N, C-alpha and C positions, 0 to 999 in steps of 0.2 A: 898259118900264123896270121894274127890280126894285130894291128898297132893302133893305139888311140892316144890322143894328147888331151889332157885335162886343162881346158882353157882357164879355169881358176888359178890353177897352179902355175901355169907357163908364165915365165917373166922374160921371154925374149932373148935369152942368152944364145941362142942359134947354134948351140952345139950338137944338137940332133941333126940338123941339116949338113953339118960338117961331116958327121959320122955316116949319114945315109942320105945324100942330096936327092936322090930320086924318090924317097918316101915322104918328105916333109916339104910343105910350102910355107914361105915366111911371109908375114904381112909387111907390106912396104911401109906401113905407119909406126909400127912399134916391134916388129921383128918376131912377134908371136907366132908359134908354129901350129899347123894343122896337118894331119895326115892327107896325103894327096889320095890315097885309097886304102881303106881298113885292111885289105887282104894284101899280104906281103908275098910276092913270089918267092919259091924256095931258095932261089940263089941269092936272095938279098936278105936271108934270115940272120946271118951273122952281123950285118950292117944294122939291121934293126935292134938287135940285142945290144950292140954297141952304143946306139942312140939312147936306149933305156938306160944303160949304165953311165952315161956321160951326163945326163940332165941333172943339174944341181938342185933342181926343184922337185925332182921325182915326178914330174907331170906326164911321163910317157909309160904306158904299159903296153906290153907285148903278150898276147894270149895263144 
């Protein structure tokens, strides 16, 4: 599984980092998220899917 954050859609709600703190890094300036590593370890797949579901801007995709 891979996870990506669309920087144009992310508004810095930080819900993804609450759902999957090891998968996302937040900007100190505005809270916008980036994926730490596109490849998600199998044991974190459920957390990645929760991050996708929790994003109010639908800025995260998991493939």
